[in-house]
N, C-alpha and C positions, 0 to 999 in steps of 0.2 A: 643907434644903428646908422650906418652910412648908406648913401644912395646906392652904391654898388652892391652892398650886401642885400639890400631890399630888392634890387632888380634881379640878383642871382636867385633869391628865394622865390620870387614871382616866376622866373623862368623854370626853376626846378618844379614848382607846383604845376605849371602848364605841361611840362614834360611828363609828370606823373599822371595827370589827367589823360593825356594822349595814350600813355601806356595802359592805363586802366581801360580806356575805350577799346583798345585793341584786344585786351584780354576778355572784355565783355562780349565783343563781336565774335571771337572764337568760341566762347561758351554758348552764345546764341546759335551759331552755325552748327555746333555739335549736338545740342539738345534744346530746341526751341520750346518744348513743352515745359521744362523745369526752369526756364529763365525767369527771373524776377525783375519786372520792368522798373520797380522803384530804385534799383541800383543805378539807373541812368540819371537820376536827379543830380548827382554829384559831379557830373561831367562838364556842365557849362556848354556854351554854344560851340566852342571849338572842339571839345571832346565829343559832343553829340554828332557833329559833322564828321569827325574821324570814325566814330562808330558806324555811321551810315555808309561811309566809303568802304569800310572793311566788310560790312555785311553784303554790300553789292547793290545797294539802292541809292542811286544818285538823284532821283526825282524829288524826294522830299527836302533835299538840301536847299532848294531855292526858297523855301518858306522860312528858313532860319533867320533871315535878316528882317522879316516882317515885324510890324509893331505888335505888341501884345493885344489879345482880343479885348474888345470893349465890354462893358457890363451887359449890354444888350445881347452881344454874341454869346457871352457866358450863360445868360439866362436861356437863350435858345438851345444851347448845347445841353444844359441841365434838363430842359423840358424834353429834348430828343432822347436823352439817356433814360428817362423814365419810361419811355415807350419802346425800348428795345434797340435803340441805335447802338452800334458798336462804339467802344471807346471807354475812357475813364470817367465820364460824367456820371455813370451809374453808381460809382463808389462815393460820391459826395453825399454829405449829410447836411440837413438844414440846421440852422442855429437855434438855440433854445430861446423861447419867448420869455425874457426876463420880466417884462411888464406883467404878464399873466401870473408868473410864479410869485412876484412881489405882492400882487393883489391877493392871491390865495393865502400867502403867509400873513398878510395884514388881517384878513378875515379870521384866520385861525387864532391870531393873537387877541383880536377883539372878542371872539367868542369865549376864549379862556378868561379874559378879564371880566366879562359879564357873568360867567359861571362863578367866579370867585366872589364877585359882589353879591350875587344871590345867596351864596352860601353864608356870607357874613351877615346879611340881613336875616336869614333864617335862624342863625345862632343868636343874634341879639334880640329878636322879637319873640321867639318861642322857647328856646332852650334855656337862656339865662333867667327868665322869670321862673321857670320850673325849679332851677337850682336855688334861686333866692327863697322860694316858698319852702323848699325842703330844709333849708338851713335855719329858717326862723320859726 
């Protein structure tokens, strides 16, 4: 691909995101209750700014150029979400504890091996002598 075709493709993508932002803004203005916020994820910064301009809110645009939140800020938001603060933080789920799951799996495997060993000892010490006596 040549540089000009790549730049044309990029500009077409940007124009498509801006058009999508306008469509989402009109959908939001017509029926905010049925609007799905996850559809905004595909817009990018410029599309989100366009969405906000068409909705009529210019105040949040100032924060679009800010750096992403730090880990401490995300933890504070997650904690605030647990206690009823508005926002998307309440939809987050915690990660699985793979160390605990691995330990439990190891304990189960060890218990199964011990049970198989006990069964083997039972067969060799009690059942096999009975069979040998009955054959002789």
